[in-house]
N, C-alpha and C positions, 0 to 999 in steps of 0.2 A: 491545549486544552486543559480544563480544571479537572480532577478525579472525578468530581460527583459528575460532570457533564458524560464524560466517558463512562462511568458505572452506568449512567441511566440507559445511553445509547447502546451498551452491550447487553443489559438486562432486557429492554425492548427488541434488539435483535434475536435474541435467545427465545424468548416468549412467542416470537412470530415464526421459529424454525429454521432461521437463516442459519446456515453454516458458516458463513464469512459474514463478519459485522463491522463493516469500515466506520470509523468515527468522525472523518473529513474528507476533502477533497482528496489529499495525497495517500490516503489509507484505502479509499476507493480504488487508485490505480494502482497500488501496492496488491491489491487483493486480485485484480484483473492480471496484473503480471505475474503473480505467483500462484494461479489458480490450480495449475498442473492436473492432478486426477481429483480433485474436490468436487464434490457433487454439484449439478447446475440443475435446476428445476424449470428455469426459462431458456428456451431455445434462442431468444433476442441476445440474453446475456453471455449464451454459449458463444453464439456467432460473435458477438463485440470481444470477446476474449481470444478466441482465435485470429480475428482481423489484427488485434491491438498488441499482440504479443510481440511482435518483431519490432514495432515501433517503441512500444513499453521498454523494451532491453535497450535499447539505444537511451531514451531517457533516463532509465536506471544506471546505465553506465555513466551518462552525465553528472547525476547525483553523487556518484561513487567518487569521481573525479573531481568533483567540488568539496566533498567530504575531507578527502584525504588531501586536497591543497589547503584546507583550513586546517587540518592537523599539522601540517609542516610547517605553515605560519605561526601556530600557536607554539610549535616546540622551538622555531627557530627565536621567536621572543622570548620564550624562559633563558636562553643561553646567555 
């Protein structure tokens, strides 16, 4: 995303009183996966966070494995 798009979404989220302000689809899932003890005003979102936490942990691990694979590939090409 472009910096001005992120800034606009962040400012709008802060103005609306949201504690977490995701800027895109990945950010939304990261906000659910990392919600922890953050405040939640919506019962529905709290329920989704509880239900999705385990699944999103698996998805997060897949992202990490992909990232580490890309890093290894990049480092292998530099040698």
